[in-house]
C-alpha positions as CSV (number, residue, x, y, z in Angstrom):
1,M,119.4,-61.3,-126.2
2,S,117.6,-62.3,-129.4
3,F,117.5,-65.9,-130.5
4,Q,116.4,-67.7,-133.7
5,G,115.9,-71.2,-135.0
6,S,114.2,-73.4,-137.5
7,L,110.4,-74.2,-137.5
8,K,111.3,-77.7,-138.8
9,E,113.0,-78.5,-135.5
10,L,110.9,-76.4,-133.1
11,H,107.2,-75.8,-133.9
12,L,105.8,-72.4,-133.2
13,P,103.5,-73.3,-130.2
14,D,106.6,-74.8,-128.4
15,V,108.7,-71.7,-129.2
16,I,105.9,-69.4,-127.8
17,Q,105.6,-71.5,-124.6
18,L,109.4,-71.3,-124.2
19,V,109.3,-67.5,-124.3
20,S,106.0,-66.9,-122.5
21,V,107.0,-68.9,-119.3
22,S,110.0,-66.5,-119.0
23,G,107.7,-63.5,-119.1
24,K,109.6,-61.8,-121.8
25,S,108.3,-58.9,-124.0
26,G,109.2,-58.5,-127.6
27,S,108.3,-59.8,-131.0
28,F,108.7,-63.0,-133.1
29,R,109.6,-62.5,-136.7
30,L,108.8,-65.6,-138.8
31,E,109.8,-66.1,-142.4
32,R,108.9,-68.8,-144.9
33,E,109.9,-68.2,-148.5
34,S,108.3,-64.8,-149.5
35,H,106.0,-64.8,-146.4
36,E,106.6,-62.9,-143.2
37,G,104.7,-62.9,-140.0
38,F,105.0,-61.2,-136.6
39,I,103.8,-62.1,-133.1
40,Y,104.2,-59.6,-130.2
41,L,104.3,-60.5,-126.6
42,E,104.0,-58.4,-123.4
43,N,105.3,-60.0,-120.3
44,G,105.0,-63.4,-122.0
45,R,101.4,-62.9,-123.2
46,M,100.6,-62.7,-126.9
47,V,98.9,-59.3,-127.7
48,H,99.2,-58.9,-131.4
49,A,100.1,-60.8,-134.6
50,T,100.1,-60.2,-138.3
51,L,100.5,-62.4,-141.4
52,G,99.7,-60.7,-144.8
53,K,96.2,-59.5,-144.5
54,L,95.5,-61.5,-141.4
55,S,95.8,-60.1,-137.9
56,G,95.2,-61.2,-134.3
57,E,94.4,-64.8,-133.5
58,E,93.8,-65.8,-137.1
59,A,97.3,-64.8,-138.0
60,I,98.7,-67.0,-135.1
61,Y,96.6,-70.0,-136.2
62,S,98.0,-69.7,-139.8
63,L,101.5,-69.3,-138.5
64,A,101.2,-72.3,-136.2
65,T,100.6,-74.6,-139.2
66,W,104.0,-73.6,-140.7
67,N,106.3,-76.7,-140.5
68,E,109.2,-74.9,-142.2
69,G,110.8,-71.5,-142.1
70,I,112.8,-69.6,-139.6
71,F,111.9,-67.5,-136.5
72,R,113.7,-64.8,-134.6
73,F,112.7,-63.3,-131.3
74,I,113.5,-59.6,-130.8
75,P,113.4,-58.6,-127.1
76,G,111.7,-55.3,-126.2
77,D,110.0,-54.8,-129.6
78,A,106.7,-53.1,-128.8
79,P,103.4,-54.0,-130.6
80,P,101.9,-51.3,-132.9
81,E,98.5,-52.3,-131.7
82,K,96.7,-55.0,-129.6
83,T,94.5,-57.5,-131.5
84,I,94.5,-60.5,-129.2
85,T,92.4,-60.7,-126.0
86,K,92.4,-64.5,-125.3
87,S,94.9,-66.1,-123.0
88,N,98.0,-67.8,-124.4
89,T,96.5,-71.2,-123.3
90,N,93.2,-70.7,-125.2
91,V,95.0,-69.4,-128.4
92,L,97.5,-72.3,-128.3
93,M,94.8,-74.9,-127.7
94,E,92.9,-73.7,-130.8
95,A,96.2,-73.6,-132.7
96,A,96.8,-77.3,-131.7
97,R,93.3,-78.2,-132.8
98,R,93.9,-76.7,-136.2
99,I,97.3,-78.4,-136.5
100,D,95.5,-81.8,-135.9
101,E,92.9,-80.8,-138.5
102,W,95.6,-79.8,-140.9
103,R,97.0,-83.3,-140.8
104,V,93.7,-84.6,-142.1
105,L,93.5,-81.9,-144.8
106,S,97.0,-82.7,-146.0
107,K,95.9,-86.1,-147.2
108,R,94.2,-84.2,-150.1
109,V,96.0,-80.9,-149.9
110,P,99.6,-82.0,-149.4
111,S,101.3,-78.6,-149.9
112,L,100.4,-74.9,-150.1
113,D,102.5,-74.6,-153.3
114,R,100.1,-76.8,-155.2
115,I,98.3,-75.1,-158.0
116,P,94.5,-75.7,-158.1
117,R,92.9,-76.5,-161.5
118,F,89.2,-76.7,-162.2
119,Q,87.8,-79.8,-163.9
120,V,84.2,-81.0,-164.6
121,P,83.7,-84.6,-163.2
122,E,82.4,-87.2,-165.6
123,G,78.6,-87.4,-165.5
124,K,78.3,-84.0,-163.7
125,Q,78.1,-81.6,-166.6
126,G,74.8,-80.2,-165.3
127,Q,74.3,-77.8,-162.4
128,I,77.0,-77.7,-159.7
129,N,75.8,-76.4,-156.3
130,L,78.5,-74.5,-154.4
131,N,78.4,-72.0,-151.6
132,T,79.6,-68.4,-151.8
133,Q,83.1,-69.1,-150.5
134,E,83.6,-72.1,-152.8
135,W,82.7,-69.9,-155.8
136,L,85.2,-67.3,-154.5
137,I,87.9,-69.9,-154.5
138,L,87.0,-71.0,-158.1
139,S,87.1,-67.3,-159.2
140,K,90.8,-67.1,-158.2
141,I,91.8,-70.3,-160.0
142,N,93.8,-69.4,-163.1
143,G,96.2,-72.3,-163.5
144,K,99.1,-70.2,-162.2
145,A,98.2,-69.1,-158.6
146,N,99.1,-71.6,-155.8
147,I,97.1,-72.1,-152.6
148,D,99.2,-69.5,-150.8
149,A,98.6,-66.9,-153.4
150,I,94.9,-67.6,-153.6
151,A,94.5,-67.2,-149.8
152,D,96.5,-64.0,-149.9
153,G,94.4,-62.6,-152.7
154,L,91.2,-63.4,-150.9
155,G,92.4,-62.2,-147.5
156,L,91.6,-65.6,-146.0
157,S,93.9,-67.9,-144.0
158,T,95.6,-70.7,-145.8
159,F,93.8,-73.0,-143.3
160,D,90.3,-71.8,-144.4
161,V,91.3,-72.1,-148.1
162,A,92.7,-75.5,-147.6
163,K,89.4,-76.7,-145.9
164,L,87.4,-75.4,-148.9
165,L,89.7,-77.0,-151.4
166,Y,89.6,-80.3,-149.5
167,G,85.8,-80.3,-150.2
168,L,86.2,-79.3,-153.8
169,V,88.9,-82.0,-154.4
170,T,86.7,-84.6,-152.7
171,M,83.8,-83.6,-155.0
172,G,86.2,-84.0,-158.0
173,L,85.9,-80.4,-159.1
174,I,89.5,-79.5,-158.4
175,V,92.8,-81.1,-159.1
176,L,95.9,-79.8,-157.3
177,D,98.9,-79.8,-159.7
178,A,102.5,-79.9,-158.4
179,P,104.3,-76.6,-159.0
180,P,106.8,-76.3,-161.9
181,P,110.4,-77.0,-160.9
182,K,112.2,-73.9,-159.6
183,A,115.0,-72.5,-161.7
184,A,118.5,-72.8,-160.1
185,P,119.6,-69.4,-158.6
186,A,122.1,-67.4,-160.5
187,P,125.7,-67.5,-159.2
188,S,125.4,-63.8,-158.2
189,E,122.3,-64.6,-156.1
190,A,123.9,-67.5,-154.3
191,A,127.1,-65.6,-153.6
192,G,127.6,-64.0,-150.2
193,L,125.2,-66.1,-148.2
194,E,126.8,-67.6,-145.1
195,P,125.2,-70.6,-143.4
196,M,124.1,-70.2,-139.8
197,E,125.6,-72.4,-137.2
198,A,123.2,-74.4,-135.1
199,D,123.8,-75.8,-131.7
200,G,121.9,-79.0,-132.3
201,T,118.6,-77.8,-130.8
202,G,117.5,-75.7,-133.7
203,L,118.2,-72.5,-131.9
204,H,120.7,-70.0,-133.0
205,H,121.9,-67.6,-130.3
């Protein structure tokens, strides 16, 4: 039987632990806005994951930082390939470390929908020394692309891009603008959507 729930109420590492201890095989499908990720398990062990251009452990680390979205577990869904060799414990420990680091990054990078904008700090009109990855980030800043889109365009994890932006914001080279307000959905788009019933635990059976 498949089950689903909200990542606001159950974080991904907890969900994976719940399924892995039961030794189940199948796939997690995770959705957040326009993004979709997959994690495959065999007998409770993670063997493959994808998120955009990311695969393997890096995909799981990025998915673990999602604090909103929905997940659904599909029993018996076989992995198309195997990209994870570490144990669940090692992968989830690293995921937990990155979640802790993400809490620090969020003080200057509060949301992945922020739009980076380049600025020259006062008194620093001369040479600016940046590394290759920082220049790569700057090359993708156009005043329209948000952090999510920049990470996707570079094939990097949002975590790595957020770390680089954290440094650039600290140096005063980047300002993160709030996104423009979203237009209300048209009546035809909102029609026909039925709310899911929750059982109070965040899981939907």
